[in-house]
Backbone and ligand atoms as CSV (ligand in chain L), in Angstrom:
chain,resi,resn,atom,element,x,y,z
A,1,UNK,N,N,-55.214,-19.656,27.858
A,1,UNK,CA,C,-55.461,-19.891,26.431
A,1,UNK,C,C,-56.311,-21.159,26.278
A,2,UNK,N,N,-57.372,-21.101,25.477
A,2,UNK,CA,C,-58.198,-22.297,25.316
A,2,UNK,C,C,-57.552,-23.282,24.349
A,3,UNK,N,N,-58.126,-24.477,24.266
A,3,UNK,CA,C,-57.505,-25.541,23.477
A,3,UNK,C,C,-57.409,-25.179,21.995
A,4,UNK,N,N,-58.505,-24.683,21.439
A,4,UNK,CA,C,-58.517,-24.379,19.997
A,4,UNK,C,C,-57.421,-23.361,19.663
A,5,UNK,N,N,-57.285,-22.383,20.543
A,5,UNK,CA,C,-56.308,-21.343,20.296
A,5,UNK,C,C,-54.877,-21.886,20.393
A,6,UNK,N,N,-54.615,-22.707,21.415
A,6,UNK,CA,C,-53.250,-23.208,21.547
A,6,UNK,C,C,-52.945,-24.208,20.440
A,7,UNK,N,N,-53.957,-24.925,19.959
A,7,UNK,CA,C,-53.738,-25.842,18.835
A,7,UNK,C,C,-53.375,-25.042,17.577
A,8,UNK,N,N,-54.118,-23.972,17.346
A,8,UNK,CA,C,-53.856,-23.137,16.169
A,8,UNK,C,C,-52.442,-22.568,16.236
A,9,UNK,N,N,-52.052,-22.151,17.429
A,9,UNK,CA,C,-50.727,-21.568,17.612
A,9,UNK,C,C,-49.653,-22.624,17.347
A,10,UNK,N,N,-49.876,-23.838,17.878
A,10,UNK,CA,C,-48.900,-24.916,17.683
A,10,UNK,C,C,-48.751,-25.217,16.194
A,11,UNK,N,N,-49.854,-25.228,15.484
A,11,UNK,CA,C,-49.811,-25.504,14.042
A,11,UNK,C,C,-49.009,-24.415,13.335
A,12,UNK,N,N,-49.261,-23.203,13.752
A,12,UNK,CA,C,-48.574,-22.067,13.143
A,12,UNK,C,C,-47.067,-22.185,13.349
A,13,UNK,N,N,-46.675,-22.496,14.585
A,13,UNK,CA,C,-45.253,-22.578,14.918
A,13,UNK,C,C,-44.604,-23.743,14.173
A,14,UNK,N,N,-45.219,-24.918,14.203
A,14,UNK,CA,C,-44.647,-26.080,13.516
A,14,UNK,C,C,-44.606,-25.805,12.020
A,15,UNK,N,N,-45.668,-25.214,11.511
A,15,UNK,CA,C,-45.719,-24.897,10.082
A,15,UNK,C,C,-44.541,-24.051,9.670
A,16,UNK,N,N,-44.240,-23.028,10.480
A,16,UNK,CA,C,-43.154,-22.141,10.083
A,16,UNK,C,C,-41.807,-22.858,10.200
A,17,UNK,N,N,-41.706,-23.799,11.142
A,17,UNK,CA,C,-40.450,-24.549,11.264
A,17,UNK,C,C,-40.231,-25.383,10.007
A,18,UNK,N,N,-41.286,-26.044,9.529
A,18,UNK,CA,C,-41.140,-26.851,8.314
A,18,UNK,C,C,-40.823,-25.992,7.100
A,19,UNK,N,N,-41.416,-24.812,7.068
A,19,UNK,CA,C,-41.224,-23.941,5.910
A,19,UNK,C,C,-39.759,-23.528,5.762
A,20,UNK,N,N,-39.035,-23.478,6.867
A,20,UNK,CA,C,-37.639,-23.039,6.806
A,20,UNK,C,C,-36.791,-24.015,6.012
A,21,UNK,N,N,-37.040,-25.303,6.194
A,21,UNK,CA,C,-36.395,-26.261,5.303
A,21,UNK,C,C,-35.052,-26.773,5.748
A,22,UNK,N,N,-34.004,-25.951,5.583
A,22,UNK,CA,C,-32.687,-26.569,5.707
A,22,UNK,C,C,-32.099,-26.612,7.104
A,23,UNK,N,N,-32.404,-25.665,7.931
A,23,UNK,CA,C,-31.822,-25.737,9.279
A,23,UNK,C,C,-32.874,-25.295,10.273
A,24,UNK,N,N,-33.363,-26.221,11.066
A,24,UNK,CA,C,-34.599,-25.945,11.782
A,24,UNK,C,C,-34.417,-25.474,13.214
A,25,UNK,N,N,-33.228,-25.513,13.757
A,25,UNK,CA,C,-33.124,-25.131,15.163
A,25,UNK,C,C,-32.777,-23.656,15.349
A,26,UNK,N,N,-33.323,-23.109,16.430
A,26,UNK,CA,C,-32.977,-21.738,16.806
A,26,UNK,C,C,-31.632,-21.770,17.519
A,27,UNK,N,N,-31.049,-20.607,17.718
A,27,UNK,CA,C,-29.682,-20.626,18.222
A,27,UNK,C,C,-29.288,-19.259,18.779
A,28,UNK,N,N,-28.314,-19.282,19.654
A,28,UNK,CA,C,-27.643,-18.031,19.981
A,28,UNK,C,C,-26.450,-17.957,19.032
A,29,UNK,N,N,-25.865,-16.808,18.887
A,29,UNK,CA,C,-24.680,-16.685,18.028
A,29,UNK,C,C,-23.800,-15.578,18.613
A,30,UNK,N,N,-22.977,-14.959,17.751
A,30,UNK,CA,C,-22.016,-13.999,18.318
A,30,UNK,C,C,-22.623,-12.621,18.570
A,31,UNK,N,N,-23.861,-12.427,18.162
A,31,UNK,CA,C,-24.480,-11.112,18.360
A,31,UNK,C,C,-24.847,-10.929,19.829
A,32,UNK,N,N,-24.375,-9.819,20.382
A,32,UNK,CA,C,-24.718,-9.470,21.764
A,32,UNK,C,C,-25.719,-8.316,21.734
A,33,UNK,N,N,-26.524,-8.216,22.749
A,33,UNK,CA,C,-27.421,-7.073,22.821
A,33,UNK,C,C,-26.566,-5.807,22.988
A,34,UNK,N,N,-26.732,-4.800,22.112
A,34,UNK,CA,C,-25.876,-3.609,22.188
A,34,UNK,C,C,-26.040,-2.879,23.519
A,35,UNK,N,N,-24.895,-2.550,24.129
A,35,UNK,CA,C,-24.939,-1.916,25.452
A,35,UNK,C,C,-25.297,-0.437,25.379
A,36,UNK,N,N,-24.859,0.203,24.293
A,36,UNK,CA,C,-25.013,1.657,24.238
A,36,UNK,C,C,-26.053,2.083,23.210
A,37,UNK,N,N,-27.237,1.547,23.374
A,37,UNK,CA,C,-28.327,1.843,22.449
A,37,UNK,C,C,-28.572,3.351,22.325
A,38,UNK,N,N,-28.424,4.074,23.455
A,38,UNK,CA,C,-28.726,5.509,23.435
A,38,UNK,C,C,-27.651,6.325,22.724
A,39,UNK,N,N,-26.530,5.673,22.370
A,39,UNK,CA,C,-25.504,6.415,21.614
A,39,UNK,C,C,-25.608,6.163,20.116
A,40,UNK,N,N,-26.578,5.352,19.710
A,40,UNK,CA,C,-26.760,5.095,18.282
A,40,UNK,C,C,-27.521,6.250,17.647
A,41,UNK,N,N,-27.363,6.379,16.330
A,41,UNK,CA,C,-28.064,7.427,15.599
A,41,UNK,C,C,-29.324,6.818,14.974
A,42,UNK,N,N,-30.464,7.341,15.365
A,42,UNK,CA,C,-31.754,6.891,14.815
A,42,UNK,C,C,-31.968,7.650,13.502
A,43,UNK,N,N,-31.626,6.998,12.390
A,43,UNK,CA,C,-31.601,7.724,11.108
A,43,UNK,C,C,-32.852,7.552,10.267
A,44,UNK,N,N,-33.657,6.525,10.565
A,44,UNK,CA,C,-34.890,6.390,9.785
A,44,UNK,C,C,-35.980,5.695,10.591
A,45,UNK,N,N,-37.223,5.991,10.235
A,45,UNK,CA,C,-38.385,5.328,10.833
A,45,UNK,C,C,-39.206,4.736,9.702
A,46,UNK,N,N,-39.605,3.474,9.885
A,46,UNK,CA,C,-40.463,2.819,8.898
A,46,UNK,C,C,-41.793,2.517,9.590
A,47,UNK,N,N,-42.894,2.970,8.980
A,47,UNK,CA,C,-44.230,2.716,9.548
A,47,UNK,C,C,-45.022,1.850,8.597
A,48,UNK,N,N,-45.676,0.840,9.163
A,48,UNK,CA,C,-46.505,-0.058,8.357
A,48,UNK,C,C,-47.662,-0.506,9.245
A,49,UNK,N,N,-48.865,-0.004,8.993
A,49,UNK,CA,C,-50.007,-0.370,9.838
A,49,UNK,C,C,-49.730,-0.024,11.286
A,50,UNK,N,N,-49.860,-1.001,12.194
A,50,UNK,CA,C,-49.636,-0.745,13.621
A,50,UNK,C,C,-48.157,-0.893,14.013
A,51,UNK,N,N,-47.297,-1.132,13.013
A,51,UNK,CA,C,-45.874,-1.356,13.257
A,51,UNK,C,C,-45.082,-0.059,13.042
A,52,UNK,N,N,-44.229,0.282,14.007
A,52,UNK,CA,C,-43.312,1.414,13.832
A,52,UNK,C,C,-41.910,0.921,14.133
A,53,UNK,N,N,-41.005,1.084,13.170
A,53,UNK,CA,C,-39.631,0.605,13.328
A,53,UNK,C,C,-38.681,1.792,13.393
A,54,UNK,N,N,-37.945,1.900,14.492
A,54,UNK,CA,C,-36.895,2.919,14.615
A,54,UNK,C,C,-35.581,2.227,14.270
A,55,UNK,N,N,-34.930,2.686,13.206
A,55,UNK,CA,C,-33.708,2.013,12.753
A,55,UNK,C,C,-32.514,2.910,13.044
A,56,UNK,N,N,-31.489,2.322,13.684
A,56,UNK,CA,C,-30.353,3.112,14.173
A,56,UNK,C,C,-29.041,2.367,14.009
A,57,UNK,N,N,-27.951,3.129,14.016
A,57,UNK,CA,C,-26.623,2.518,13.923
A,57,UNK,C,C,-25.590,3.403,14.602
A,58,UNK,N,N,-24.348,2.942,14.585
A,58,UNK,CA,C,-23.278,3.684,15.254
A,58,UNK,C,C,-22.858,4.899,14.412
A,59,UNK,N,N,-22.329,5.946,15.067
A,59,UNK,CA,C,-21.819,7.095,14.316
A,59,UNK,C,C,-20.740,6.666,13.311
A,60,UNK,N,N,-19.928,5.645,13.660
A,60,UNK,CA,C,-18.850,5.187,12.761
A,60,UNK,C,C,-19.422,4.636,11.459
A,61,UNK,N,N,-20.508,3.866,11.559
A,61,UNK,CA,C,-21.027,3.316,10.306
A,61,UNK,C,C,-21.775,4.384,9.516
A,62,UNK,N,N,-22.363,5.378,10.195
A,62,UNK,CA,C,-22.967,6.520,9.484
A,62,UNK,C,C,-21.897,7.209,8.634
A,63,UNK,N,N,-20.740,7.472,9.255
A,63,UNK,CA,C,-19.649,8.160,8.546
A,63,UNK,C,C,-19.162,7.335,7.370
A,64,UNK,N,N,-18.968,6.023,7.601
A,64,UNK,CA,C,-18.455,5.152,6.537
A,64,UNK,C,C,-19.406,5.165,5.342
A,65,UNK,N,N,-20.686,5.001,5.605
A,65,UNK,CA,C,-21.656,4.938,4.504
A,65,UNK,C,C,-21.723,6.276,3.766
A,66,UNK,N,N,-21.686,7.368,4.507
A,66,UNK,CA,C,-21.705,8.687,3.852
A,66,UNK,C,C,-20.486,8.879,2.966
A,67,UNK,N,N,-19.356,8.270,3.350
A,67,UNK,CA,C,-18.134,8.416,2.548
A,67,UNK,C,C,-18.001,7.315,1.509
A,68,UNK,N,N,-19.012,6.471,1.380
A,68,UNK,CA,C,-18.956,5.389,0.396
A,68,UNK,C,C,-17.991,4.278,0.775
A,69,UNK,N,N,-17.664,4.161,2.065
A,69,UNK,CA,C,-16.745,3.114,2.528
A,69,UNK,C,C,-17.532,1.948,3.110
A,70,UNK,N,N,-16.913,0.753,3.193
A,70,UNK,CA,C,-17.614,-0.374,3.815
A,70,UNK,C,C,-17.849,-0.096,5.306
A,71,UNK,N,N,-18.955,-0.615,5.804
A,71,UNK,CA,C,-19.260,-0.481,7.232
A,71,UNK,C,C,-18.172,-1.230,8.013
A,72,UNK,N,N,-17.562,-0.599,9.031
A,72,UNK,CA,C,-16.459,-1.257,9.745
A,72,UNK,C,C,-16.916,-2.429,10.615
A,73,UNK,N,N,-16.034,-3.404,10.813
A,73,UNK,CA,C,-16.306,-4.494,11.756
A,73,UNK,C,C,-16.468,-3.877,13.140
A,74,UNK,N,N,-17.297,-4.483,13.969
A,74,UNK,CA,C,-17.510,-3.956,15.316
A,74,UNK,C,C,-18.704,-3.021,15.374
A,75,UNK,N,N,-19.389,-2.894,14.244
A,75,UNK,CA,C,-20.540,-2.000,14.245
A,75,UNK,C,C,-21.830,-2.818,14.227
A,76,UNK,N,N,-22.943,-2.143,14.471
A,76,UNK,CA,C,-24.209,-2.861,14.411
A,76,UNK,C,C,-25.353,-1.930,14.057
A,77,UNK,N,N,-26.395,-2.552,13.554
A,77,UNK,CA,C,-27.644,-1.868,13.226
A,77,UNK,C,C,-28.726,-2.465,14.118
A,78,UNK,N,N,-29.602,-1.602,14.613
A,78,UNK,CA,C,-30.692,-2.069,15.468
A,78,UNK,C,C,-32.006,-1.563,14.908
A,79,UNK,N,N,-32.957,-2.468,14.809
A,79,UNK,CA,C,-34.312,-2.104,14.393
A,79,UNK,C,C,-35.184,-2.300,15.632
A,80,UNK,N,N,-35.637,-1.183,16.203
A,80,UNK,CA,C,-36.486,-1.262,17.399
A,80,UNK,C,C,-37.931,-1.257,16.918
A,81,UNK,N,N,-38.570,-2.391,17.137
A,81,UNK,CA,C,-39.894,-2.642,16.568
A,81,UNK,C,C,-40.973,-2.392,17.625
A,82,UNK,N,N,-41.874,-1.461,17.326
A,82,UNK,CA,C,-42.994,-1.170,18.232
A,82,UNK,C,C,-44.292,-1.615,17.579
A,83,UNK,N,N,-45.192,-2.136,18.372
A,83,UNK,CA,C,-46.546,-2.475,17.900
A,83,UNK,C,C,-47.551,-1.673,18.721
A,84,UNK,N,N,-48.398,-0.927,18.051
A,84,UNK,CA,C,-49.386,-0.071,18.721
A,84,UNK,C,C,-48.719,0.781,19.802
A,85,UNK,N,N,-47.534,1.293,19.495
A,85,UNK,CA,C,-46.847,2.191,20.420
A,85,UNK,C,C,-46.086,1.503,21.544
A,86,UNK,N,N,-46.165,0.172,21.639
A,86,UNK,CA,C,-45.461,-0.559,22.699
A,86,UNK,C,C,-44.227,-1.235,22.121
A,87,UNK,N,N,-43.128,-1.238,22.871
A,87,UNK,CA,C,-41.931,-1.953,22.436
A,87,UNK,C,C,-42.245,-3.438,22.273
A,88,UNK,N,N,-41.954,-4.003,21.108
A,88,UNK,CA,C,-42.285,-5.401,20.830
A,88,UNK,C,C,-41.041,-6.281,20.783
A,89,UNK,N,N,-39.982,-5.831,20.081
A,89,UNK,CA,C,-38.764,-6.634,19.952
A,89,UNK,C,C,-37.659,-5.770,19.356
A,90,UNK,N,N,-36.432,-6.295,19.439
A,90,UNK,CA,C,-35.272,-5.647,18.820
A,90,UNK,C,C,-34.681,-6.609,17.804
A,91,UNK,N,N,-34.437,-6.145,16.603
A,91,UNK,CA,C,-33.681,-6.899,15.601
A,91,UNK,C,C,-32.289,-6.287,15.540
A,92,UNK,N,N,-31.272,-7.124,15.648
A,92,UNK,CA,C,-29.901,-6.613,15.635
A,92,UNK,C,C,-29.094,-7.323,14.553
A,93,UNK,N,N,-28.317,-6.563,13.787
A,93,UNK,CA,C,-27.324,-7.106,12.852
A,93,UNK,C,C,-25.991,-6.580,13.333
A,94,UNK,N,N,-25.053,-7.491,13.543
A,94,UNK,CA,C,-23.738,-7.061,14.008
A,94,UNK,C,C,-22.681,-7.564,13.040
A,95,UNK,N,N,-21.721,-6.694,12.723
A,95,UNK,CA,C,-20.625,-7.093,11.836
A,95,UNK,C,C,-19.373,-7.253,12.669
A,96,UNK,N,N,-18.712,-8.407,12.516
A,96,UNK,CA,C,-17.488,-8.636,13.296
A,96,UNK,C,C,-16.481,-9.412,12.483
A,97,UNK,N,N,-15.243,-9.154,12.782
A,97,UNK,CA,C,-14.136,-9.862,12.124
A,97,UNK,C,C,-14.352,-11.377,12.213
A,98,UNK,N,N,-14.428,-12.034,11.072
A,98,UNK,CA,C,-14.524,-13.498,11.064
A,98,UNK,C,C,-15.905,-14.078,11.352
A,99,UNK,N,N,-16.920,-13.238,11.557
A,99,UNK,CA,C,-18.268,-13.758,11.883
A,99,UNK,C,C,-18.811,-14.660,10.768
A,100,UNK,N,N,-18.439,-14.346,9.511
A,100,UNK,CA,C,-18.958,-15.110,8.377
A,100,UNK,C,C,-18.498,-16.559,8.383
A,101,UNK,N,N,-17.371,-16.817,9.040
A,101,UNK,CA,C,-16.795,-18.162,9.053
A,101,UNK,C,C,-17.692,-19.164,9.782
A,102,UNK,N,N,-18.651,-18.665,10.573
A,102,UNK,CA,C,-19.541,-19.571,11.301
A,102,UNK,C,C,-20.568,-20.243,10.392
A,103,UNK,N,N,-20.701,-19.757,9.148
A,103,UNK,CA,C,-21.754,-20.270,8.263
A,103,UNK,C,C,-21.175,-20.746,6.947
A,104,UNK,N,N,-21.899,-21.664,6.307
A,104,UNK,CA,C,-21.435,-22.087,4.986
A,104,UNK,C,C,-21.846,-21.054,3.937
A,105,UNK,N,N,-21.342,-21.239,2.739
A,105,UNK,CA,C,-21.506,-20.257,1.668
A,105,UNK,C,C,-22.971,-19.970,1.348
A,106,UNK,N,N,-23.828,-20.993,1.423
A,106,UNK,CA,C,-25.247,-20.805,1.072
A,106,UNK,C,C,-25.934,-19.829,2.025
A,107,UNK,N,N,-25.437,-19.796,3.249
A,107,UNK,CA,C,-26.106,-19.001,4.275
A,107,UNK,C,C,-25.393,-17.682,4.581
A,108,UNK,N,N,-24.107,-17.625,4.347
A,108,UNK,CA,C,-23.265,-16.509,4.795
A,108,UNK,C,C,-23.740,-15.151,4.286
A,109,UNK,N,N,-23.659,-14.130,5.161
A,109,UNK,CA,C,-23.954,-12.748,4.781
A,109,UNK,C,C,-22.702,-11.940,5.133
A,110,UNK,N,N,-21.636,-12.167,4.362
A,110,UNK,CA,C,-20.320,-11.597,4.671
A,110,UNK,C,C,-20.042,-11.779,6.170
A,111,UNK,N,N,-19.611,-10.728,6.867
A,111,UNK,CA,C,-19.298,-10.877,8.291
A,111,UNK,C,C,-20.426,-10.380,9.202
A,112,UNK,N,N,-21.658,-10.420,8.684
A,112,UNK,CA,C,-22.813,-10.035,9.503
A,112,UNK,C,C,-23.431,-11.256,10.164
A,113,UNK,N,N,-23.863,-11.087,11.420
A,113,UNK,CA,C,-24.747,-12.065,12.056
A,113,UNK,C,C,-25.987,-11.319,12.543
A,114,UNK,N,N,-27.078,-12.047,12.678
A,114,UNK,CA,C,-28.389,-11.465,12.981
A,114,UNK,C,C,-28.946,-12.057,14.279
A,115,UNK,N,N,-29.716,-11.271,15.005
A,115,UNK,CA,C,-30.394,-11.838,16.176
A,115,UNK,C,C,-31.658,-11.051,16.516
A,116,UNK,N,N,-32.585,-11.772,17.126
A,116,UNK,CA,C,-33.872,-11.239,17.563
A,116,UNK,C,C,-33.872,-11.251,19.084
A,117,UNK,N,N,-34.051,-10.088,19.696
A,117,UNK,CA,C,-34.117,-9.986,21.159
A,117,UNK,C,C,-35.497,-9.497,21.586
A,118,UNK,N,N,-35.989,-10.078,22.666
A,118,UNK,CA,C,-37.235,-9.609,23.283
A,118,UNK,C,C,-36.948,-8.346,24.098
A,119,UNK,N,N,-37.999,-7.617,24.530
A,119,UNK,CA,C,-37.762,-6.389,25.313
A,119,UNK,C,C,-36.905,-6.627,26.561
A,120,UNK,N,N,-36.919,-7.850,27.135
A,120,UNK,CA,C,-36.063,-8.108,28.305
A,120,UNK,C,C,-34.640,-8.495,27.888
A,121,UNK,N,N,-34.338,-8.344,26.568
A,121,UNK,CA,C,-32.994,-8.554,26.008
A,121,UNK,C,C,-32.594,-10.021,25.905
A,122,UNK,N,N,-33.527,-10.931,26.141
A,122,UNK,CA,C,-33.224,-12.346,25.913
A,122,UNK,C,C,-33.466,-12.651,24.438
A,123,UNK,N,N,-32.788,-13.707,23.957
A,123,UNK,CA,C,-32.904,-14.111,22.557
A,123,UNK,C,C,-34.206,-14.884,22.347
A,124,UNK,N,N,-34.850,-14.617,21.239
A,124,UNK,CA,C,-36.025,-15.410,20.852
A,124,UNK,C,C,-35.540,-16.754,20.323
A,125,UNK,N,N,-35.645,-17.783,21.158
A,125,UNK,CA,C,-35.111,-19.085,20.780
A,125,UNK,C,C,-36.025,-19.838,19.804
A,126,UNK,N,N,-37.135,-19.225,19.422
A,126,UNK,CA,C,-37.989,-19.860,18.413
A,126,UNK,C,C,-37.667,-19.369,17.014
A,127,UNK,N,N,-36.713,-18.463,16.906
A,127,UNK,CA,C,-36.373,-17.958,15.578
A,127,UNK,C,C,-35.119,-18.629,15.061
A,128,UNK,N,N,-35.122,-18.910,13.769
A,128,UNK,CA,C,-33.930,-19.408,13.102
A,128,UNK,C,C,-33.351,-18.231,12.316
A,129,UNK,N,N,-32.194,-17.759,12.704
A,129,UNK,CA,C,-31.679,-16.540,12.085
A,129,UNK,C,C,-31.220,-16.759,10.640
A,130,UNK,N,N,-31.260,-17.997,10.168
A,130,UNK,CA,C,-31.025,-18.235,8.734
A,130,UNK,C,C,-32.094,-17.519,7.912
A,131,UNK,N,N,-33.269,-17.364,8.494
A,131,UNK,CA,C,-34.342,-16.645,7.774
A,131,UNK,C,C,-33.975,-15.189,7.579
A,132,UNK,N,N,-33.385,-14.589,8.606
A,132,UNK,CA,C,-32.963,-13.188,8.492
A,132,UNK,C,C,-31.941,-13.083,7.356
A,133,UNK,N,N,-30.972,-14.005,7.389
A,133,UNK,CA,C,-29.892,-13.948,6.400
A,133,UNK,C,C,-30.421,-14.156,4.994
A,134,UNK,N,N,-31.339,-15.091,4.866
A,134,UNK,CA,C,-31.868,-15.398,3.539
A,134,UNK,C,C,-32.525,-14.170,2.917
A,135,UNK,N,N,-33.263,-13.405,3.698
A,135,UNK,CA,C,-33.900,-12.198,3.175
A,135,UNK,C,C,-32.860,-11.115,2.908
A,136,UNK,N,N,-31.973,-10.889,3.859
A,136,UNK,CA,C,-31.000,-9.802,3.708
A,136,UNK,C,C,-29.950,-10.087,2.635
A,137,UNK,N,N,-29.824,-11.339,2.217
A,137,UNK,CA,C,-28.878,-11.650,1.126
A,137,UNK,C,C,-29.259,-10.933,-0.166
A,138,UNK,N,N,-30.539,-10.606,-0.305
A,138,UNK,CA,C,-30.953,-9.888,-1.519
A,138,UNK,C,C,-30.349,-8.483,-1.555
A,139,UNK,N,N,-29.831,-8.008,-0.421
A,139,UNK,CA,C,-29.252,-6.662,-0.341
A,139,UNK,C,C,-27.720,-6.691,-0.378
A,140,UNK,N,N,-27.190,-7.752,-0.940
A,140,UNK,CA,C,-25.738,-7.927,-0.975
A,140,UNK,C,C,-25.013,-6.689,-1.524
A,141,UNK,N,N,-25.601,-6.059,-2.524
A,141,UNK,CA,C,-24.940,-4.912,-3.159
A,141,UNK,C,C,-24.914,-3.673,-2.267
A,142,UNK,N,N,-25.713,-3.659,-1.206
A,142,UNK,CA,C,-25.637,-2.526,-0.275
A,142,UNK,C,C,-25.249,-3.039,1.116
A,143,UNK,N,N,-24.250,-3.921,1.139
A,143,UNK,CA,C,-23.713,-4.478,2.384
A,143,UNK,C,C,-24.804,-5.150,3.232
A,144,UNK,N,N,-25.752,-5.798,2.575
A,144,UNK,CA,C,-26.818,-6.585,3.230
A,144,UNK,C,C,-27.822,-5.711,3.980
A,145,UNK,N,N,-27.768,-4.398,3.744
A,145,UNK,CA,C,-28.662,-3.469,4.441
A,145,UNK,C,C,-29.785,-3.014,3.509
A,146,UNK,N,N,-30.966,-2.877,4.072
A,146,UNK,CA,C,-32.100,-2.377,3.291
A,146,UNK,C,C,-32.174,-0.857,3.282
A,147,UNK,N,N,-31.827,-0.224,4.376
A,147,UNK,CA,C,-32.108,1.215,4.482
A,147,UNK,C,C,-30.844,2.081,4.471
A,148,UNK,N,N,-29.706,1.498,4.056
A,148,UNK,CA,C,-28.449,2.269,4.043
A,148,UNK,C,C,-28.560,3.498,3.144
A,149,UNK,N,N,-29.369,3.413,2.088
A,149,UNK,CA,C,-29.462,4.550,1.162
A,149,UNK,C,C,-30.137,5.762,1.809
A,150,UNK,N,N,-30.730,5.579,2.976
A,150,UNK,CA,C,-31.349,6.723,3.669
A,150,UNK,C,C,-30.330,7.505,4.497
A,151,UNK,N,N,-29.176,6.888,4.749
A,151,UNK,CA,C,-28.189,7.514,5.634
A,151,UNK,C,C,-27.641,8.826,5.062
A,152,UNK,N,N,-27.271,8.874,3.772
A,152,UNK,CA,C,-26.786,10.155,3.249
A,152,UNK,C,C,-27.843,11.266,3.291
A,153,UNK,N,N,-29.117,10.881,3.330
A,153,UNK,CA,C,-30.208,11.876,3.386
A,153,UNK,C,C,-30.409,12.432,4.788
A,154,UNK,N,N,-29.865,11.732,5.790
A,154,UNK,CA,C,-30.146,12.082,7.185
A,154,UNK,C,C,-29.457,13.384,7.583
A,155,UNK,N,N,-30.259,14.336,8.100
A,155,UNK,CA,C,-29.656,15.600,8.542
A,155,UNK,C,C,-30.078,15.925,9.975
A,156,UNK,N,N,-30.477,14.926,10.743
A,156,UNK,CA,C,-30.815,15.175,12.141
A,156,UNK,C,C,-32.200,14.691,12.523
A,157,UNK,N,N,-33.116,14.624,11.557
A,157,UNK,CA,C,-34.456,14.098,11.831
A,157,UNK,C,C,-34.577,12.767,11.106
A,158,UNK,N,N,-35.048,11.703,11.797
A,158,UNK,CA,C,-35.145,10.398,11.123
A,158,UNK,C,C,-35.889,10.497,9.786
A,159,UNK,N,N,-35.269,9.968,8.745
A,159,UNK,CA,C,-35.851,10.002,7.398
A,159,UNK,C,C,-37.064,9.062,7.379
A,160,UNK,N,N,-38.170,9.528,6.761
A,160,UNK,CA,C,-39.357,8.666,6.652
A,160,UNK,C,C,-39.772,8.518,5.206
L,1,HEC,C1,C,-38.891,-11.077,4.686
L,1,HEC,C2,C,-37.597,-10.400,4.617
L,1,HEC,C3,C,-36.873,-10.094,5.899
L,1,HEC,C4,C,-36.562,-10.949,6.930
L,1,HEC,C5,C,-36.930,-12.414,7.083
L,1,HEC,C6,C,-35.790,-10.172,7.870
L,1,HEC,N1,N,-35.627,-8.888,7.439
L,1,HEC,FE1,FE,-34.565,-7.432,8.361
L,1,HEC,N2,N,-35.276,-6.077,7.058
L,1,HEC,C7,C,-36.098,-6.355,5.970
L,1,HEC,C8,C,-36.523,-5.114,5.360
L,1,HEC,C9,C,-37.424,-4.982,4.124
L,1,HEC,C10,C,-35.937,-4.070,6.113
L,1,HEC,C11,C,-36.097,-2.557,5.925
L,1,HEC,C12,C,-37.102,-2.002,6.936
L,1,HEC,C13,C,-38.525,-2.345,6.595
L,1,HEC,O1,O,-38.947,-2.137,5.444
L,1,HEC,O2,O,-39.240,-2.831,7.499
L,1,HEC,C14,C,-35.131,-4.721,7.144
L,1,HEC,C15,C,-34.338,-4.032,8.037
L,1,HEC,C16,C,-33.572,-4.622,9.022
L,1,HEC,C17,C,-32.645,-3.928,9.894
L,1,HEC,C18,C,-32.242,-2.458,9.785
L,1,HEC,C19,C,-31.021,-2.331,8.851
L,1,HEC,C20,C,-31.392,-2.452,7.379
L,1,HEC,O3,O,-31.070,-3.478,6.755
L,1,HEC,O4,O,-32.025,-1.515,6.851
L,1,HEC,C21,C,-32.169,-4.848,10.778
L,1,HEC,C22,C,-31.191,-4.588,11.906
L,1,HEC,C23,C,-32.785,-6.115,10.458
L,1,HEC,N3,N,-33.628,-5.950,9.384
L,1,HEC,C24,C,-32.545,-7.298,11.150
L,1,HEC,C25,C,-33.229,-8.484,10.883
L,1,HEC,C26,C,-33.175,-9.656,11.745
L,1,HEC,C27,C,-32.378,-9.771,13.024
L,1,HEC,C28,C,-33.971,-10.596,11.160
L,1,HEC,C29,C,-34.314,-11.977,11.657
L,1,HEC,C30,C,-34.743,-12.123,13.039
L,1,HEC,C31,C,-34.497,-10.014,9.938
L,1,HEC,N4,N,-34.027,-8.739,9.802
L,1,HEC,C32,C,-35.330,-10.686,9.055
L,1,HEC,C33,C,-36.424,-7.608,5.526
L,1,HEC,C34,C,-36.292,-8.781,6.257
């Protein structure tokens, strides 16, 4: 990488750190990389330009949402993000008993925690997952999920 490019990148990274404001460090948390990815139900695909997102969850949370019940603790949602057809990263939201207690009220998303994993399943330590929570808080009325309303529509082919 040449100097101009690495300088631009450094500015970009520092800029985004300042933009976050209240808590600037990246972190690991209670979210683990899901072991049984192939047992999840891929219920919807979101396409935007060169980005393709395969969104999936456990059969238990599919059933709960279809029955209008809260998503059970111990479940998770995975957004598998591809760029130009290549695996780019995994976004994971995991719900667990007491997970919300790790955060103060301003940041808490009930008992959900969020994490960004690279294709090698390591955590992206440059991300502050408070950003994930801040955006998903707008979905409080649908259990912090953006695409839960697609689950009742799912009949075997990912909803688009
Ligand atoms: C700028 C707002 C925003 C931020 C920041 C954000 N998300 Fe999301 N997230 C969305 C939207 C919108 C969707 C629905 C899919 C789409 O339109 O791309 C979504 C979908 C998801 C889903 C699928 C379940 C659902 O809610 O439909 C997961 C899992 C997820 N995000 C995890 C994360 C993680 C982890 C982070 C942080 C590393 C994060 N998100 C940051 C807006 C955001």
